[in-house]
C-alpha positions as CSV (number, residue, x, y, z in Angstrom):
1,X,83.7,79.2,132.7
2,X,86.0,82.1,133.2
3,X,88.6,82.1,136.0
4,X,89.1,84.7,138.6
5,X,90.3,88.1,137.4
6,X,93.7,89.0,138.8
7,X,94.4,92.4,140.3
8,X,96.7,93.4,137.4
9,X,94.2,92.3,134.8
10,X,91.5,94.3,136.6
11,X,93.8,97.4,136.6
12,X,94.5,97.0,132.9
13,X,90.7,96.8,132.1
14,X,90.0,99.9,134.1
15,X,93.0,102.0,133.0
16,X,92.4,104.8,130.5
17,X,95.0,107.2,129.1
18,X,95.3,110.4,131.1
19,X,96.5,112.5,128.1
20,X,96.1,112.7,124.4
21,X,99.8,111.9,124.1
22,X,99.5,108.7,126.2
23,X,96.6,107.6,123.9
24,X,98.7,108.3,120.8
25,X,101.7,106.3,122.2
26,X,99.5,103.3,123.0
27,X,98.0,103.4,119.5
28,X,101.4,103.7,117.9
29,X,102.8,100.8,120.0
30,X,99.8,98.6,119.1
31,X,100.2,99.6,115.4
32,X,103.8,98.6,115.5
33,X,103.0,95.3,117.4
34,X,100.8,94.3,114.5
35,X,104.0,93.8,112.5
36,X,105.4,91.4,115.1
37,X,108.8,91.3,116.7
38,X,112.2,90.0,115.8
39,X,113.1,89.3,119.5
40,X,113.1,85.7,120.4
41,X,114.0,85.8,124.1
42,X,115.0,88.2,126.9
43,X,118.6,86.9,126.5
44,X,118.5,88.1,122.9
45,X,117.6,91.5,124.3
46,X,120.5,91.5,126.8
47,X,123.0,90.6,124.1
48,X,122.0,93.8,122.3
49,X,122.7,96.0,125.3
50,X,126.3,97.1,124.2
51,X,125.0,98.0,120.7
52,X,122.1,99.9,122.1
53,X,124.3,101.7,124.5
54,X,126.6,102.7,121.6
55,X,123.6,103.9,119.6
56,X,122.1,106.0,122.4
57,X,125.4,107.7,122.9
58,X,125.2,108.9,119.4
59,X,122.5,111.2,120.6
60,X,125.0,113.1,122.7
61,X,126.3,115.2,119.8
62,X,122.7,116.0,118.8
63,X,121.8,117.0,122.3
64,X,124.9,119.2,122.7
65,X,124.1,120.9,119.4
66,X,120.6,121.9,120.5
67,X,121.6,122.7,124.1
68,X,122.4,126.2,122.8
69,X,123.4,127.7,126.1
70,X,125.4,124.6,127.2
71,X,123.7,124.4,130.6
72,X,123.1,120.7,130.4
73,X,119.4,120.8,129.4
74,X,117.2,121.7,126.5
75,X,114.4,124.2,127.3
76,X,111.2,124.5,125.4
77,X,112.5,127.1,122.9
78,X,115.6,125.0,122.2
79,X,113.4,121.9,121.6
80,X,111.3,123.8,119.1
81,X,114.5,124.8,117.3
82,X,115.6,121.2,117.4
83,X,112.4,120.0,115.8
84,X,112.6,122.7,113.1
85,X,116.2,121.9,112.1
86,X,115.5,118.1,112.1
87,X,112.3,118.8,110.0
88,X,110.1,117.1,112.6
89,X,106.6,118.6,112.0
90,X,104.7,118.6,115.3
91,X,102.1,121.0,116.3
92,X,102.9,123.4,119.2
93,X,100.6,121.5,121.5
94,X,102.3,118.2,120.6
95,X,105.7,119.7,121.3
96,X,104.5,121.0,124.7
97,X,103.0,117.6,125.6
98,X,106.2,115.8,124.7
99,X,108.3,118.3,126.6
100,X,106.1,118.0,129.8
101,X,105.9,114.2,129.5
102,X,109.7,113.8,129.3
103,X,110.6,116.5,131.8
104,X,110.5,114.1,134.7
105,X,112.2,116.5,137.2
106,X,109.7,119.2,136.2
107,X,112.6,121.7,136.1
108,X,111.6,123.2,132.7
109,X,114.6,121.5,131.0
110,X,115.2,118.2,129.1
111,X,118.4,116.4,130.3
112,X,120.3,114.0,128.0
113,X,118.5,110.9,129.2
114,X,115.1,112.7,128.9
115,X,116.2,113.8,125.4
116,X,116.9,110.2,124.4
117,X,113.4,109.2,125.6
118,X,111.8,112.1,123.8
119,X,113.5,111.3,120.5
120,X,112.4,107.7,120.7
121,X,108.8,108.7,121.3
122,X,109.0,110.9,118.3
123,X,110.3,108.0,116.3
124,X,107.5,105.8,117.5
125,X,104.8,108.4,116.9
126,X,106.0,109.1,113.4
127,X,106.5,105.5,112.5
128,X,103.7,105.6,110.0
129,X,105.1,108.6,108.1
130,X,107.3,107.6,105.2
131,X,108.2,111.2,104.5
132,X,109.4,111.8,108.0
133,X,111.3,108.5,107.9
134,X,113.3,109.7,104.9
135,X,114.1,113.0,106.6
136,X,115.0,111.1,109.8
137,X,117.4,108.9,108.0
138,X,119.2,111.9,106.5
139,X,119.4,113.7,109.9
140,X,120.0,110.9,112.3
141,X,120.8,107.7,110.4
142,X,122.6,106.0,113.3
143,X,119.7,106.4,115.7
144,X,117.0,104.7,113.7
145,X,118.2,101.1,114.2
146,X,118.7,101.8,117.9
147,X,115.2,103.2,118.4
148,X,113.7,100.4,116.3
149,X,115.4,97.9,118.6
150,X,113.9,99.6,121.7
151,X,110.4,99.6,120.2
152,X,110.9,96.0,119.1
153,X,111.9,95.1,122.7
154,X,108.8,96.6,124.2
155,X,106.6,94.8,121.6
156,X,108.3,91.6,122.7
157,X,107.6,92.2,126.4
158,X,104.0,93.3,125.8
159,X,102.8,89.8,125.1
160,X,99.0,90.7,124.9
161,X,99.6,93.8,122.8
162,X,97.6,96.1,124.9
163,X,100.3,98.8,124.9
164,X,101.6,98.0,128.4
165,X,103.9,95.5,130.1
166,X,102.4,93.8,133.1
167,X,104.3,92.2,136.0
168,X,103.2,88.8,134.7
169,X,104.4,89.5,131.2
170,X,107.8,90.5,132.5
171,X,108.1,87.4,134.7
172,X,107.1,85.2,131.7
173,X,109.7,86.8,129.4
174,X,112.6,86.3,131.9
175,X,111.4,82.9,133.0
176,X,111.7,81.7,129.4
177,X,115.4,82.7,129.5
178,X,116.1,79.8,131.8
179,X,118.2,81.8,134.2
180,X,118.4,81.0,137.9
181,X,116.5,83.3,140.1
182,X,114.6,84.5,137.0
183,X,111.5,85.4,139.0
184,X,113.5,87.6,141.4
185,X,115.3,89.3,138.5
186,X,112.0,89.8,136.7
187,X,110.4,91.5,139.7
188,X,113.4,93.7,140.2
189,X,113.4,94.8,136.6
190,X,109.7,95.4,136.7
191,X,109.9,97.5,139.8
192,X,112.6,99.6,138.1
193,X,110.2,100.3,135.2
194,X,107.0,100.8,137.1
195,X,107.6,104.3,138.4
196,X,104.0,105.1,139.3
197,X,103.5,101.7,140.9
198,X,100.2,101.1,139.2
199,X,101.2,97.5,138.1
200,X,101.6,98.4,134.4
201,X,104.6,99.8,132.5
202,X,104.0,102.1,129.6
203,X,106.4,102.8,126.8
204,X,107.8,106.0,128.4
205,X,108.5,104.2,131.7
206,X,110.2,101.4,129.8
207,X,112.5,103.8,128.0
208,X,113.7,105.5,131.1
209,X,114.4,102.2,132.8
210,X,116.1,100.8,129.7
211,X,118.6,103.7,129.4
212,X,119.7,102.8,132.9
213,X,120.0,99.1,132.1
214,X,122.3,99.7,129.2
215,X,124.5,102.2,131.2
216,X,123.3,105.7,130.3
217,X,123.9,107.6,133.5
218,X,122.7,111.1,134.5
219,X,126.0,111.5,136.4
220,X,127.9,111.4,133.1
221,X,125.9,114.4,132.0
222,X,127.0,116.4,135.0
223,X,130.6,115.4,134.5
224,X,130.4,116.5,130.8
225,X,129.0,119.9,131.9
226,X,131.6,120.4,134.5
227,X,134.3,119.7,131.9
228,X,132.8,122.3,129.5
229,X,132.2,124.9,132.2
230,X,135.4,124.2,134.1
């Protein structure tokens, strides 16, 4: 006899990807999940925060290189140049979809934080391409381990491997850490991730929240731009 279906479980069953890109991201996450995760606990993730922060900051030089007009954001044309120089072979429609998905402010420009998320999505989506992985290592060798850690973390949190993290999965992951007030911490972390408040966190939402957790701050971008333009 089956038990009652919870609200979050019902939402997960009814949810369908809104875009082709979302569907591809879920497929890529599930493909990666089939290989398992090296993460053992939420505490093991927290211990990696400083290393992840350091790795993500390595994106800064890449971002500044392709922010050709030094205005603090990368427009669609600059992103296409970025992909071409990094030898990332995406179709025009795919580049457009990625740009729109990561341009959270809808201001026609990709900020530094949005650029980090975009590159990690590229890493995930091309995870099955050995050719691109070789090119990636040549162009951005310091970023690959960081992005792999982010993907690995999401796979750890996504206990049922459906491509999303539910509130229950987040609570369970942090409960197992044995921390006091773990339930409250888990709920706070989940709310920070669940931007659209639909009770499920996709990989993109997770990435944006994670950059904040490890200390990547949009205000730092503004400070850098002021220094360059001052």
